[in-house]
C-alpha positions as CSV (number, residue, x, y, z in Angstrom):
1,M,21.4,-18.6,15.5
2,T,18.6,-17.1,17.6
3,L,16.8,-13.8,16.9
4,T,18.4,-12.2,20.0
5,T,21.8,-13.2,18.8
6,Y,21.2,-11.7,15.3
7,L,19.9,-8.4,16.7
8,R,23.4,-7.9,18.3
9,L,25.2,-8.2,15.0
10,E,26.6,-5.3,13.0
11,K,24.7,-6.3,9.9
12,F,21.5,-5.8,11.7
13,R,22.5,-2.5,13.5
14,R,23.3,-0.8,10.2
15,Y,19.7,-1.0,9.3
16,I,18.5,0.6,12.5
17,P,18.3,4.1,10.9
18,D,15.9,2.7,8.3
19,W,13.7,1.1,11.0
20,L,13.6,4.5,12.8
21,C,12.4,6.0,9.6
22,V,9.6,3.4,9.5
23,G,8.6,4.3,13.0
24,V,8.6,8.1,12.4
25,L,6.5,7.6,9.2
26,F,4.1,5.2,11.0
27,V,3.5,7.7,13.8
28,F,3.2,10.7,11.3
29,F,0.7,8.7,9.2
30,F,-1.7,8.0,12.0
31,L,-1.3,11.1,14.2
32,V,-0.9,13.8,11.5
33,A,-1.7,12.7,7.9
34,E,-4.9,10.8,8.7
35,R,-6.2,13.6,10.9
36,S,-5.5,16.6,8.7
37,R,-8.5,18.2,7.1
38,P,-8.6,18.3,3.3
39,F,-9.0,21.3,1.0
40,N,-12.7,22.3,0.9
41,R,-13.2,22.1,-2.9
42,Q,-16.4,23.6,-4.2
43,F,-19.0,21.4,-5.9
44,K,-22.4,21.4,-7.6
45,L,-25.4,19.4,-6.4
46,S,-26.2,18.7,-10.1
47,D,-22.8,16.9,-10.6
48,P,-23.8,13.3,-11.4
49,T,-20.4,11.9,-10.4
50,I,-21.0,12.6,-6.7
51,Q,-24.6,11.4,-6.5
52,H,-24.0,7.8,-5.8
53,P,-25.3,6.1,-2.6
54,F,-23.2,5.6,0.5
55,A,-22.2,2.0,1.1
56,V,-22.5,1.4,4.9
57,V,-20.5,-1.9,4.7
58,E,-17.4,-1.8,2.5
59,R,-16.1,-4.8,0.7
60,V,-12.6,-3.9,1.9
61,S,-12.5,-1.4,4.8
62,G,-9.7,0.9,5.6
63,P,-8.5,-1.1,8.6
64,M,-8.8,-4.4,6.6
65,C,-6.7,-2.9,3.8
66,L,-3.9,-1.9,6.3
67,I,-4.0,-5.3,8.0
68,L,-3.7,-7.2,4.7
69,A,-0.9,-4.9,3.5
70,A,1.0,-5.7,6.7
71,T,0.2,-9.3,7.5
72,V,0.2,-10.9,4.0
73,P,3.9,-9.9,3.2
74,L,4.9,-10.7,6.8
75,V,3.5,-14.3,6.7
76,V,4.6,-15.0,3.1
77,M,8.1,-13.6,3.6
78,T,8.6,-15.4,6.9
79,V,7.5,-18.8,5.6
80,V,9.4,-18.6,2.3
81,T,12.6,-17.3,3.9
82,F,12.9,-20.0,6.5
83,V,11.9,-22.8,4.1
84,K,14.4,-21.6,1.5
85,H,17.2,-21.0,4.0
86,R,16.4,-23.8,6.4
87,N,20.0,-24.9,6.6
88,Q,21.4,-21.4,7.3
89,K,19.2,-19.8,10.0
90,D,21.6,-16.8,10.5
91,H,21.3,-15.8,6.9
92,A,17.5,-16.4,7.1
93,W,17.1,-13.9,9.9
94,H,19.0,-11.3,7.9
95,V,17.1,-11.8,4.7
96,L,13.8,-11.7,6.6
97,Q,14.7,-8.6,8.4
98,V,15.7,-6.7,5.3
99,S,12.6,-8.0,3.4
100,L,10.2,-6.9,6.1
101,L,12.0,-3.6,6.4
102,G,11.5,-2.9,2.7
103,S,7.9,-3.9,2.8
104,F,7.0,-1.8,5.9
105,L,9.0,1.2,4.6
106,T,7.1,0.9,1.3
107,V,3.7,1.0,2.9
108,C,4.6,3.8,5.4
109,I,6.0,6.0,2.6
110,D,3.1,5.3,0.4
111,G,0.5,6.0,3.2
112,V,2.1,9.4,4.1
113,V,2.4,10.6,0.5
114,T,-1.1,9.4,-0.4
115,D,-2.7,11.3,2.5
116,I,-0.8,14.4,1.7
117,L,-2.0,14.3,-1.9
118,K,-5.6,13.5,-0.7
119,N,-5.7,16.6,1.5
120,W,-4.1,18.8,-1.1
121,V,-6.5,17.8,-3.9
122,G,-9.7,17.6,-1.8
123,R,-11.8,16.0,-4.5
124,P,-15.3,14.8,-3.4
125,R,-16.0,11.1,-3.5
126,P,-18.7,9.6,-5.7
127,D,-20.9,9.2,-2.6
128,F,-20.2,12.8,-1.4
129,L,-23.8,14.2,-1.6
130,A,-25.0,11.3,0.6
131,R,-22.4,12.3,3.2
132,C,-23.2,16.0,2.7
133,G,-27.0,16.0,3.1
134,P,-27.3,19.5,1.6
135,I,-30.0,21.8,3.0
136,A,-33.1,22.0,0.9
137,T,-32.6,25.5,-0.3
138,T,-29.2,24.9,-1.9
139,P,-29.1,25.8,-5.6
140,L,-28.4,22.9,-8.0
141,D,-26.2,24.5,-10.6
142,T,-24.1,26.8,-8.5
143,F,-20.8,26.0,-6.9
144,V,-21.2,25.7,-3.2
145,G,-19.0,24.7,-0.2
146,I,-19.4,22.3,2.7
147,N,-21.2,25.0,4.6
148,V,-24.4,23.8,2.9
149,C,-24.0,20.3,4.3
150,T,-25.9,19.0,7.3
151,A,-23.6,15.9,7.6
152,P,-26.2,13.3,8.3
153,L,-23.5,10.6,8.6
154,G,-21.4,12.7,10.9
155,D,-18.5,15.2,10.5
156,R,-15.9,12.5,10.1
157,A,-17.7,10.9,7.1
158,L,-18.2,14.4,5.6
159,V,-14.5,15.3,5.8
160,D,-13.5,11.9,4.5
161,G,-15.8,12.5,1.6
162,M,-13.4,15.2,0.4
163,R,-10.4,12.8,0.2
164,S,-11.1,10.9,-3.0
165,T,-7.9,11.4,-5.1
166,P,-5.8,9.4,-5.1
167,S,-7.2,6.1,-3.8
168,G,-5.4,5.2,-0.5
169,H,-6.6,1.6,-0.7
170,L,-5.1,1.2,-4.1
171,S,-1.8,2.9,-3.4
172,I,-1.3,0.9,-0.3
173,S,-2.4,-2.3,-1.8
174,F,-0.2,-2.0,-4.9
175,S,2.8,-0.8,-3.0
176,A,2.6,-3.7,-0.5
177,F,1.6,-6.4,-3.0
178,L,3.8,-5.4,-5.9
179,F,6.7,-5.3,-3.5
180,L,5.8,-8.8,-2.4
181,S,5.4,-10.1,-6.0
182,M,8.8,-8.6,-7.0
183,W,10.3,-10.1,-3.9
184,L,9.0,-13.6,-4.8
185,F,10.2,-13.2,-8.4
186,G,13.6,-12.2,-7.1
187,Q,14.0,-14.8,-4.4
188,F,13.1,-17.7,-6.8
189,Q,14.8,-16.1,-9.8
190,L,11.7,-16.6,-11.9
191,L,12.8,-14.3,-14.7
192,R,16.2,-16.0,-15.1
193,N,15.1,-19.6,-15.9
194,V,11.7,-19.1,-17.4
195,S,11.7,-22.4,-19.4
196,T,12.7,-24.6,-16.5
197,N,10.8,-23.1,-13.6
198,P,7.4,-24.7,-12.7
199,V,4.3,-22.8,-13.6
200,Y,3.0,-22.8,-10.0
201,W,5.8,-20.6,-8.8
202,Y,4.7,-17.9,-11.3
203,L,1.1,-18.3,-10.1
204,F,2.2,-17.9,-6.5
205,A,4.3,-14.8,-7.3
206,F,1.4,-13.2,-9.2
207,T,-1.3,-13.9,-6.5
208,P,-0.5,-10.8,-4.4
209,L,-1.2,-8.6,-7.5
210,L,-4.6,-10.3,-7.9
211,L,-5.5,-9.3,-4.4
212,A,-4.5,-5.7,-5.2
213,F,-6.8,-5.7,-8.3
214,Y,-9.6,-7.1,-6.2
215,V,-9.2,-4.1,-3.8
216,A,-9.4,-1.8,-6.9
217,L,-12.6,-3.4,-8.1
218,S,-14.1,-3.1,-4.6
219,R,-13.5,0.6,-4.3
220,V,-15.4,1.2,-7.6
221,Q,-18.3,-1.1,-6.6
222,D,-18.6,0.6,-3.2
223,Y,-18.6,4.1,-5.0
224,R,-15.7,5.2,-2.8
225,H,-13.6,6.3,-5.8
226,H,-13.7,7.7,-9.3
227,F,-11.8,5.7,-11.9
228,V,-9.0,8.3,-12.1
229,D,-8.5,7.9,-8.4
230,I,-8.0,4.2,-8.9
231,I,-5.5,4.7,-11.7
232,L,-3.5,7.4,-9.8
233,G,-3.5,5.4,-6.6
234,G,-2.2,2.3,-8.4
235,M,0.5,4.2,-10.2
236,L,1.7,5.9,-7.0
237,G,1.8,2.6,-5.1
238,C,3.7,0.8,-7.9
239,T,6.2,3.6,-8.2
240,I,7.0,3.6,-4.5
241,A,7.2,-0.2,-4.4
242,V,9.7,-0.3,-7.3
243,V,11.9,2.4,-5.9
244,V,12.1,1.0,-2.4
245,Y,12.5,-2.6,-3.6
246,R,15.6,-1.6,-5.7
247,K,17.1,0.1,-2.7
248,F,17.3,-3.2,-0.8
249,F,17.3,-5.9,-3.5
250,N,18.9,-6.4,-6.9
251,S,16.9,-6.3,-10.1
252,I,14.5,-9.2,-10.5
253,T,15.8,-9.7,-14.1
254,G,19.5,-9.9,-13.0
255,P,21.6,-13.0,-12.1
256,K,21.7,-12.0,-8.4
257,S,18.0,-11.1,-8.0
258,H,17.8,-13.1,-4.8
259,E,20.5,-11.1,-3.1
260,I,20.5,-7.9,-1.0
261,V,22.1,-4.9,-2.6
262,G,25.7,-4.6,-1.4
263,E,25.8,-8.1,-0.1
264,E,26.2,-10.1,-3.3
265,E,28.9,-12.2,-1.8
266,L,26.3,-14.2,0.2
267,P,25.7,-17.6,-1.4
268,M,22.4,-18.7,-2.8
269,L,21.1,-21.8,-1.2
270,P,19.1,-24.4,-3.2
271,I,15.4,-24.2,-3.0
């Protein structure tokens, strides 16, 4: 079965509303959430938590994080699905479609929710004073607003400096890569036959999470986030990943973990 043939089937068309949700969330994320100005929370120049230097080159930039969150699951899911279901291409297209839908929906929901929280909280980043460049007469131990900032790095950097909590890198990374790890555990039923499964499958399934933890470490090393931002971002991403995953796939601990919710009658092909 070709892709064009599959797209005409009823079992694809019933997921069209979900794909429309992905599109709406995607547009809202880039055109509204990312461009909204955060709450201008007051701060003190004497606060040591916002006195760190500004890292010009980030270990993992924002665009790089989004590219990784989109392309890594896309490549892994595509390869695994067509290798696993190489003798049943029609089923392979369907599994891949639902898998990518769940992954993209997870990242889009997470991105929108994270940006809304960032703008509501409005907490300064650890490198905020470097972005602010306060005027020389600003008192050290008095709460002030961004009106004292000269913005030496530009207005965009200044505004982004008030969007520390929660970490967007962490929430997006953990939402995308936890979803992918759960998907791998489910597709290979790694929690059903622990004693007989080869170790390399577990290493393969855990690798996406290692990438998420690297992103977490990079945000602290670049002084882009406080530790609480990292924790909250990770928790948010994990929560959204688990909820969305269970909407589309059965529990990774169950006997039918490889199957799509509501389609348990589909046979499992040997790996």
